[in-house]
C-alpha positions in Angstrom: -6.1 50.6 27.4 -9.1 48.8 28.8 -12.4 48.8 27.0 -15.7 47.0 27.4 -17.2 45.9 24.1 -20.1 43.8 23.0 -19.2 41.2 20.4 -21.3 38.9 18.3 -20.8 35.3 19.8 -20.9 33.6 16.4 -18.5 36.1 14.9 -16.1 35.7 17.8 -16.3 31.9 17.6 -15.6 32.0 13.9 -12.6 34.3 14.3 -11.2 32.0 17.0 -11.6 28.9 14.7 -10.0 30.6 11.7 -7.1 32.2 13.6 -6.4 29.6 16.3 -6.3 32.3 18.9 -8.4 31.6 22.0 -7.3 34.6 24.2 -9.8 37.4 23.5 -7.3 40.2 23.8 -4.9 38.5 21.4 -7.8 37.9 19.0 -8.9 41.6 19.1 -5.3 42.8 18.7 -4.8 40.6 15.6 -8.1 41.8 14.2 -7.2 45.4 14.6 -3.8 44.8 13.1 -5.4 43.2 10.1 -7.9 46.0 9.7 -5.1 48.6 9.9 -3.0 46.8 7.3 -6.0 46.5 4.9 -7.0 50.1 5.2 -3.5 51.4 4.9 -3.3 49.4 1.6 -6.5 51.0 0.4 -5.2 54.4 1.2 -2.0 53.7 -0.6 -3.9 52.4 -3.6 -6.0 55.6 -3.6 -2.8 57.7 -4.0 -1.8 55.8 -7.2 -0.9 58.3 -9.9 -1.4 61.4 -7.7 2.3 62.2 -7.6 3.8 61.0 -10.9 7.2 62.8 -10.4 7.9 61.4 -6.9 11.2 59.6 -6.3 11.2 56.0 -5.3 11.2 55.4 -1.5 13.0 52.6 0.1 10.5 50.2 1.7 11.0 48.7 5.1 9.6 45.4 6.2 7.6 45.4 9.4 8.2 42.2 11.4 5.2 40.4 12.8 5.0 40.3 16.5 
């Protein structure tokens, strides 16, 4: 999907320095993956204790691309 976005130059420069990624699309992809992982963790944490009788679920590891 193509999109036109306006990004803060300083924010973009800092992200490039921290990540080592210089390709804009790779940097934005990494940022979105990081945001999704963080928010998924928050949602999971919010569920804590809401289903005390649930059986344990086998966890799968997601490999980094």
